[in-house]
C-alpha positions as CSV (number, residue, x, y, z in Angstrom):
1,M,-2.8,-19.2,-6.4
2,P,-4.3,-22.4,-7.7
3,S,-2.0,-25.3,-8.2
4,A,-1.1,-26.6,-11.7
5,R,-3.3,-29.5,-12.7
6,S,-2.4,-32.4,-15.0
7,P,-4.4,-32.4,-18.2
8,F,-4.8,-36.2,-17.9
9,K,-6.4,-36.0,-14.5
10,P,-10.0,-35.4,-15.7
11,F,-9.7,-38.4,-18.0
12,F,-8.3,-40.5,-15.2
13,V,-11.2,-39.5,-12.9
14,K,-13.7,-40.4,-15.7
15,F,-12.0,-43.7,-16.2
16,L,-12.2,-44.5,-12.5
17,G,-15.9,-43.6,-12.4
18,A,-16.6,-45.8,-15.4
19,A,-14.6,-48.7,-13.9
20,A,-16.5,-48.4,-10.6
21,A,-19.9,-48.4,-12.5
22,F,-18.7,-51.4,-14.6
23,A,-17.7,-53.3,-11.5
24,I,-21.0,-52.7,-9.8
25,L,-23.0,-53.7,-12.9
26,S,-20.8,-56.7,-13.4
27,G,-21.6,-57.9,-9.9
28,F,-25.3,-57.6,-10.5
29,G,-24.9,-59.2,-13.9
30,L,-23.0,-62.1,-12.4
31,I,-25.7,-62.6,-9.8
32,Y,-28.5,-62.5,-12.4
33,F,-26.6,-64.9,-14.6
34,V,-26.2,-67.4,-11.8
35,F,-29.7,-67.3,-10.5
36,T,-31.2,-67.6,-14.0
37,N,-29.1,-70.7,-14.6
38,V,-29.8,-72.3,-11.2
39,K,-33.4,-73.3,-10.8
40,D,-35.7,-75.3,-8.6
41,L,-33.6,-75.3,-5.5
42,D,-35.3,-77.1,-2.7
43,L,-34.1,-76.0,0.7
44,T,-35.3,-79.3,2.3
45,V,-32.9,-81.3,0.1
46,E,-29.3,-81.6,1.4
47,S,-27.7,-81.5,-2.0
48,D,-29.6,-78.3,-2.9
49,L,-28.4,-76.8,0.4
50,D,-24.8,-77.7,-0.5
51,T,-25.4,-76.0,-3.9
52,L,-26.8,-72.9,-2.2
53,S,-23.8,-72.8,0.1
54,M,-21.4,-73.0,-2.8
55,L,-23.3,-70.2,-4.5
56,G,-22.9,-68.1,-1.4
57,E,-19.2,-68.7,-1.3
58,F,-19.0,-67.9,-5.0
59,F,-20.9,-64.6,-4.6
60,G,-18.7,-63.7,-1.5
61,G,-15.5,-64.5,-3.4
62,A,-16.3,-63.2,-6.9
63,V,-19.0,-60.6,-6.5
64,G,-17.8,-59.4,-3.1
65,S,-14.3,-58.8,-4.5
66,I,-15.6,-56.9,-7.5
67,W,-17.8,-54.7,-5.3
68,S,-15.0,-54.2,-2.8
69,L,-12.9,-52.9,-5.7
70,A,-15.7,-50.7,-6.8
71,G,-16.0,-49.4,-3.2
72,I,-12.3,-48.6,-3.1
73,I,-12.6,-46.8,-6.4
74,L,-15.6,-44.8,-5.2
75,F,-13.9,-43.9,-1.9
76,Y,-10.9,-42.7,-3.9
77,L,-13.2,-40.6,-6.2
78,A,-14.8,-39.1,-3.1
79,L,-11.4,-38.0,-1.8
80,I,-10.6,-36.5,-5.2
81,Y,-13.9,-34.5,-5.3
82,Q,-13.4,-33.5,-1.6
83,R,-9.9,-32.2,-2.4
84,K,-11.3,-30.3,-5.4
85,E,-14.0,-28.8,-3.3
86,L,-11.4,-27.7,-0.7
87,E,-9.2,-26.2,-3.4
88,L,-12.2,-24.2,-4.7
89,Q,-13.0,-23.1,-1.1
90,R,-9.4,-22.0,-0.7
91,E,-9.5,-20.1,-4.0
92,E,-12.7,-18.4,-2.9
93,L,-11.1,-17.5,0.5
94,L,-8.1,-16.0,-1.3
95,E,-10.3,-14.0,-3.6
96,T,-12.3,-12.8,-0.6
97,R,-9.0,-11.8,1.1
98,H,-7.9,-9.9,-2.0
99,I,-11.3,-8.1,-2.2
100,L,-11.2,-7.2,1.5
101,A,-7.5,-6.1,1.2
102,S,-8.5,-3.9,-1.8
103,Q,-11.5,-2.5,0.1
104,S,-9.2,-1.8,3.1
105,R,-6.7,0.0,0.9
106,T,-9.5,2.0,-0.7
107,I,-10.9,3.0,2.7
108,E,-7.4,3.9,3.9
109,I,-6.7,6.1,0.8
110,Q,-10.1,7.8,1.3
111,Q,-9.4,8.5,4.9
112,F,-5.9,9.8,4.1
113,E,-7.2,12.0,1.3
114,N,-9.9,13.4,3.5
115,T,-7.3,14.4,6.1
116,F,-4.9,15.6,3.4
117,F,-7.4,18.0,1.8
118,Q,-8.6,19.3,5.1
119,L,-5.0,20.1,6.1
120,L,-4.4,21.6,2.7
121,D,-7.4,23.8,3.2
122,F,-6.1,24.9,6.6
123,H,-2.7,25.6,5.2
124,L,-4.1,27.7,2.3
125,A,-6.3,29.6,4.7
126,A,-3.3,30.4,6.9
127,A,-1.3,31.5,3.8
128,K,-4.2,33.7,2.6
129,R,-4.3,35.5,6.0
130,I,-0.6,36.4,5.5
131,E,-1.0,37.4,1.8
132,V,-3.9,39.8,2.4
133,Q,-2.5,41.8,5.3
134,D,-3.0,45.5,5.3
135,G,-0.2,47.2,3.5
136,G,0.5,44.4,1.0
137,N,1.5,40.8,0.8
138,G,2.8,39.7,4.2
139,F,5.4,37.3,2.7
140,D,6.8,40.2,0.6
141,K,6.9,42.4,3.7
142,M,8.7,39.7,5.7
143,Y,11.3,39.3,3.0
144,A,11.8,43.0,2.6
145,D,12.1,43.5,6.4
146,F,14.6,40.6,6.6
147,K,16.6,41.9,3.7
148,K,16.6,45.4,5.2
149,M,17.7,44.2,8.6
150,V,20.6,42.2,7.2
151,A,21.6,45.2,5.1
152,D,21.4,47.5,8.2
153,T,23.5,45.1,10.2
154,R,26.2,45.1,7.5
155,K,26.2,48.9,7.4
156,K,26.6,49.0,11.1
157,R,29.5,46.6,11.0
158,K,31.1,48.5,8.2
159,T,30.8,51.7,10.3
160,D,32.3,49.9,13.2
161,G,35.1,48.5,11.1
162,S,33.9,44.9,11.6
163,S,33.6,42.2,8.9
164,Q,30.5,42.6,6.7
165,T,30.3,38.8,6.4
166,L,27.5,37.8,8.7
167,D,27.6,34.5,10.6
168,T,24.7,32.1,11.2
169,Q,23.9,33.5,14.6
170,T,23.6,37.0,13.2
171,F,21.3,35.8,10.4
172,E,19.2,33.9,12.9
173,T,18.9,36.9,15.2
174,S,17.8,39.0,12.2
175,F,15.3,36.5,11.0
176,R,13.9,35.9,14.5
177,H,13.3,39.6,14.9
178,V,11.3,39.6,11.7
179,F,9.6,36.3,12.6
180,D,8.5,37.7,16.0
181,S,6.8,40.6,14.3
182,Y,4.6,38.2,12.4
183,R,4.5,35.4,15.0
184,N,0.7,35.2,15.3
185,T,0.1,34.4,11.7
186,L,3.5,32.9,10.6
187,S,3.6,30.3,13.4
188,H,0.2,28.9,12.5
189,Y,1.2,28.9,8.8
190,I,4.5,27.0,9.4
191,E,2.9,24.5,11.7
192,S,0.1,23.7,9.4
193,Y,2.5,23.4,6.5
194,K,4.7,21.0,8.4
195,A,1.7,18.9,9.5
196,L,0.6,18.7,5.9
197,L,4.1,17.6,4.7
198,F,4.6,15.1,7.5
199,L,1.2,13.5,6.9
200,V,2.1,13.0,3.2
201,H,5.6,11.7,4.1
202,D,4.5,9.3,6.9
203,K,1.1,8.1,5.7
204,S,0.8,8.3,2.0
205,L,1.3,5.4,-0.3
206,D,2.5,7.8,-3.1
207,P,4.0,10.8,-1.4
208,S,5.4,12.4,-4.6
209,F,1.9,12.6,-6.0
210,Y,0.5,14.5,-3.1
211,V,3.6,16.8,-2.8
212,N,3.0,17.7,-6.5
213,I,-0.5,18.8,-5.5
214,I,0.9,21.1,-2.8
215,K,3.7,22.7,-4.8
216,P,1.5,24.7,-7.2
217,H,-0.2,26.4,-4.3
218,L,3.1,27.8,-3.0
219,T,3.9,31.3,-4.1
220,E,7.5,32.5,-4.8
221,Q,7.4,34.8,-1.7
222,E,6.4,32.2,0.8
223,V,8.9,29.7,-0.5
224,V,11.7,32.2,0.3
225,I,10.3,32.6,3.8
226,Q,10.1,28.8,4.2
227,F,13.7,28.6,3.1
228,Y,15.0,30.9,5.7
229,Y,12.8,29.5,8.4
230,L,14.1,26.0,7.7
231,L,17.7,27.0,7.7
232,L,17.6,29.3,10.8
233,N,15.7,26.8,13.0
234,G,18.0,23.9,13.7
235,E,15.4,21.8,15.4
236,N,13.6,21.1,12.1
237,Q,15.7,18.2,11.0
238,K,12.7,16.2,9.8
239,F,11.4,19.2,7.9
240,K,14.8,19.5,6.2
241,E,14.8,15.9,5.2
242,V,11.3,16.1,3.7
243,V,12.2,19.3,1.8
244,E,15.4,17.6,0.3
245,Q,13.6,14.4,-0.5
246,Y,10.7,16.0,-2.4
247,A,12.4,19.0,-4.0
248,L,10.1,21.5,-2.2
249,F,12.4,24.4,-3.0
250,E,12.3,23.7,-6.7
251,R,10.5,27.0,-7.2
252,L,12.8,28.9,-4.9
253,N,13.9,32.3,-6.3
254,K,17.6,31.9,-5.8
255,R,18.2,35.6,-6.8
256,A,16.1,36.7,-3.8
257,V,18.2,34.5,-1.5
258,Q,21.5,35.7,-3.1
259,A,20.4,39.2,-2.5
260,I,20.8,38.5,1.2
261,D,23.5,35.9,1.3
262,D,24.2,33.2,-1.3
263,L,26.1,30.9,1.1
264,H,22.9,29.6,2.6
265,L,22.0,27.9,-0.7
266,E,24.8,25.4,-0.1
267,E,23.4,24.3,3.3
268,L,20.8,22.0,1.6
269,K,21.3,19.1,-0.7
270,P,20.9,19.8,-4.4
271,S,17.8,17.6,-4.4
272,A,16.0,20.2,-2.4
273,Y,16.1,22.4,-5.5
274,G,15.1,19.6,-7.8
275,Q,18.7,19.0,-9.0
276,I,19.7,15.4,-9.7
277,I,23.4,14.7,-9.1
278,A,24.8,11.7,-11.1
279,E,26.5,9.2,-8.8
C-alpha cells in the first residue's frame, strides 16, 4: 500500500529545483559581472597578479559557496527522486505479487474443480449402476430388504418372548447382511461419495457451494441408505462430521427411517438435517 504523501511536497521539490537553478545561474552571473568590469589585466604586472588573486579568492568564497549550496540541493533532489522511484518499484512489485497470487488462486480453483467434477462423475456413475439393477432400483431394494430383515427379527423375538426393541448390534448385523448382498456395487459407491465429500471439505475455498452442487444429485432412496451406512459403521467419524456440518441429510425421508426405528434419528446433530438450533 503506498504511503500517504504530503500535498505540499511537490511544491517543495519544485521550489528546491528553482533554488538550485537560481544559485547556479547566480554564480555564472556573478562571474560574468566581475570579468566584464575588470579589464586589461596584465599577468606580468605584480599589482594585476594581486588583483587576479583577490578575484580567485572572491570566486572561491562567493561563487563556490553558492554552487556548493546548489550541489547540496541537487543531491537532496536526487535522493527524493530515487526514493520516489523505489516507491514506484515497490508498488509495481506489490501489484505483481497480487496478480501472481490471483493467478495462483485461479489455477488452484481450476485444478480443484477438475478433480471435483471428475469425482462427481465417478460417483454418479456408481449410483447409476445401483439404480438400474435388474429387478428395479437397487437403493429401493436395499431399503426394502433392510426393513424386512428388521421386521423379521422383531417377529422372531416376539415369538421367542424377547423384547422387540432392537439394540445397535442387532441393527448393524441386519444392515451388514443387506450390505454384503450388494457389496460389489455399494462399496464402490460409498467410497467414491466419501472421497468427493472429503475433497470438498479439505480442499475447497467454499465447501458449501460445492456441497450444494452435490445435493440435488442425491435421490431420496440413496440418502436413506447413506444414513444407515453412516450410523452403523462407527469408523466413519469424519464422514459423520461432514454430514452434520453441511446438512447432507436435509432431504432424508424421516418417515422411511421411522418405519424401521425412529431412535436412530437422534444419533446425529440437528444440523445434519438442516435444522438450526438457537443458542
